[in-house]
N, C-alpha and C positions, 0 to 999 in steps of 0.2 A: 502495500499499502505503498500508497504520495507520500502522505500524509506523516506517516510514522519515520521514513528516509530524512524528515526535514525536520525529525524532531529536535537533531544533533544540531542544524545551523542557526534556531534562535535561540537569543538572548533573554533573557528574562524582561526586560525592557520593548521585545517584539511583541510579547505573551501581554504583556501591561496594553499594551498599543492593543490588541484582538481584546482584550476584557471587557476593556472599554469601548469599541462598538457595539459588543455583546451589549454593553445595559441600554446602552443610548437604542439596541435592537428593536427593544417593549416600547419604545414608544412609538417611534418610528423607522418604515425599508430602512433607509439610507438616512445614516446617522451624519453631519456637516459636520468641515474641521474645529470650528471651537466647542464643538459638543465632545469630541473626539476628547479633544483640548483638557475642557473640563472633569471628563472624568477618570484619564489617567495621571491630572496633577503632574504633568510638561507644561515645559515652556513650548511658547509653538515654536522654537529650531529643532528642539529634539523629538515634538508633537509631527512635524512633516518629515523629520530623518526614517523615524520607525516605518512612518506610514508611506514612503518611496520605498522602501526597502521590502516590507511588506507586499507591497501590493509587485515587486517587481517578482518578487517570491508566488507568483500567480495566488497569493491567499484571501485578497480583498477584490471586491469591485466597487472601481470608479462612479460617478455620474454627474455629467457635466454641464447637464441639460437644465438646470434650474440657474437661481440666479448664485447660488453659492456647492458648489465643488461636497459631495460627497460620498460615503465608501459604506460599504452594506459586509458582513461575512459572507464568503463562498462556503461548500459544507465541506472542502478538503480543510479551511480553517476552524470551522467547529472541531473537525476531526484531533485537531492537531492539540485544541484544548483541552480537547476531551480524553488525549489519551496521556498527554503530559501530566494532567493530574490524577490520573492513576497513577501513573508511572513514580510521582513524586509519595504516591500514598505506599507503594511499596506495595501493589497489588495487583499491577503485574510489569516483566521487565523484557518480552520482546515479544513480536505481535508476527503472525505467523501466517499464511497462506487462506486465500477464500475457501471456507467452506461448505457455504449454503448463499444462497441469493436468492431473495421473495421481491413480491411487492412495493412491501415498503422494510425490506433490513435486507441487509446482509449481516453474514455469521461468518466473523472470522476466528481462526484456531489463535491463543496465545498461552502464553508462559508466565510462572513469575520466578522469583531468584531460588529459589529451590526444586527449580525442573518441574511445575506441578502444574498440566495441561490444563488448561480452563474453553470457554466457549465465551469470545466476543462479540452480543448481535451492536449492531449499529444500525438507530431505526433509521429510517429513511423515505416517515409518509411527506407526501406531496415533491415525491422525484419524479411522477408522474405527470401528474397536476393534482392544484386544490377540488379536481368536481365533484367527488366525495364526499362536501364540504359535509356531509349531518355527522361525518364517523370524529374529524375533526370538534364539529361544535361541541360533540358528548365530551371530548376531551376538557375542551377551553371556558366551555360554557357562552356566553355572551358578548369576550373581549371585541372594545369594535377591529383594536387593531391584529390580526393574526397570522403571529413570526411566526412560520415552517419553522425556529428554533425551539422556540416555546412547544410548538403542538409533538415535537418527535423527543423535549422533557418529559414532558407530560409523559406520553408514550413509556419511555423509560422508567418515570418511576413505578408508572403503575403494574407494568408488568415486574417490577422488581418487588413490590409491593403481594401483591398474588402470590409471587414464585414462598414468598418469605411467609404468607399462611401456610403455603400449602408444605410445603419441606418440612412443618409441623408434623406434618401428621405420621413423618415415618413411610411415604413413599418412593416409587422407585422413576422420581422424578427431579429437575437441576435445582442442583445446590445451589444456592444464589448467595455472592461471594459480594460484590457491590454492583455499583454502577455510580455513572457521572455522565453530566447532560444525556444527552443521549442513548450513550453507551451501557447496556448492562450485562455482567461477567457471571458465569453463573461455572459448574461443574458440566465436564464431556462427557457423553454417550457416543464412544462410537457405536455409531449403526449411521442408519439413514432413512428417510422418509419413508413410509408402507406404498405409499402410490409407487415408486422407484420399482418394489420387489414384483418381477413376475411370479414366482412360486416363494411359501415359506414352509417352515418346518410346524406343521398343526398347527391351520388355523384357527380352529376350535378353540385350542388353547390358549392361542393371544388374543384372538377376539372376546374369549371367556374377561382374560386379567385384563381387559380395555375396559368393558363393561362393572367390575371389579372397583376398578379405580375411581372410575365415571362416579362411580357409587360414593364410595367411601369420598369424597371429594365434593358431593353434594351434602352428605347427612353428617359428618364430621367437619368436613371447610367451610359450610354453608355457602359453597359457590358454582354456579354454572360457566364453564366452556365458554358459548356461548357463539365459537364458529369453529365445530368441534368437525375433523376430516378425515381423511387418509392424509394428506399434505401437511398434517401437525400430530404427528404419529410417527417417531419416531421407535426404531426395532433393530436392536443388534442381533449380533448372529447367532447370539445364546436363546435371544429370546424374550430377552428382557426389552419393557415398553416404556419410553420414555414420553410423556402429551405434553408439547412444546407450545408456542404463543396466543399465552393469555393476557393479552392485551383488553380485546374486549369481553373479559369475563365479568357476569353479574353477579350479586347475591343469590341465594333461591329464596329471597322473600318477592325480588323484584318483581316488578306489574307483568312483566311476560315472561318471570320464569318457568314457566310449566310449557309453552308455549314452544321457548330457545332453549329446555334439558327435548322434549321431542326430537326437536331438528335435528340435536346435537346426537341423537341416539341413534335415531331414523338413517341419518347419512353413514353411523359404521352401518350400523343390521343392510343397508344398502349395499355399499359397497363389499363385504365381504359375504354377501348371497351374487353378487353379481362376478365377482373379481374371485373365489374362495369356493362358493357353492358351496355356506357355509350357512341354512334355516336360522332363522329365528324369528319373535315376534315383538313387535315393536310396545304394545299394549302390556303385554309379559313382563317385559322386560321394568316399565315403564313404573309397574304395581308392584315389583320385586324396589326401586328408588323408592318409593312410601310407604314401606313397611314400616 
């Protein structure tokens, strides 16, 4: 990743300038030089010098169309800020290769100083567009200025909180390690999403494991995934399962809880029936949940 390679090229003054722009972006998409100077607490000469440096490194976007020149961060700069903080806190020391790519996130392997391997999930909501505005509004409420930084930060926070709640249930779910800005660091299971398997050993057993795990999370964690399907169930070679992507979870007393739970169960039942010829009954499974 390009951002990780740039970490060593930046000085603390450069990070301070990027953070000054980040603060300003809470109020507007582009931040004027005077506001960057104010938030960074630098003199104008130092502010301009640092802005010129990070602009040349392609970390900020310049807007000269209005009466005053202004800047905004790009995703590379935001990656840098989050990675810098995680490295400073000794959460990770190295970033590895890309191991997963979705519509709204990228997942990289990473390592800490002790050689432990984790997964680092970078939220990229709004990468395609902000067309799915309802989902973003669910995260940010009726905030006037919809900053993609803020949306991704809230997405990471929501998933980290979900993983923390679920991990306490002692299931085979990712252990949340840390999060900063739009990055969530969690334990790593060697495997791949269910959708990428042409065949699996004992699909009926895998199906039962999935249903049992969803039930425990529903009854003891009081949570519903809300977007469950073959793309967010990871299966290891040994048949261990890992339910991922908890961004759209809702509490089980949510007004739409029954509908969302039924949809999750129906998705899994339909997939296993079509792909692996595993027969099941959605109504019977739902009755099992409500016992």
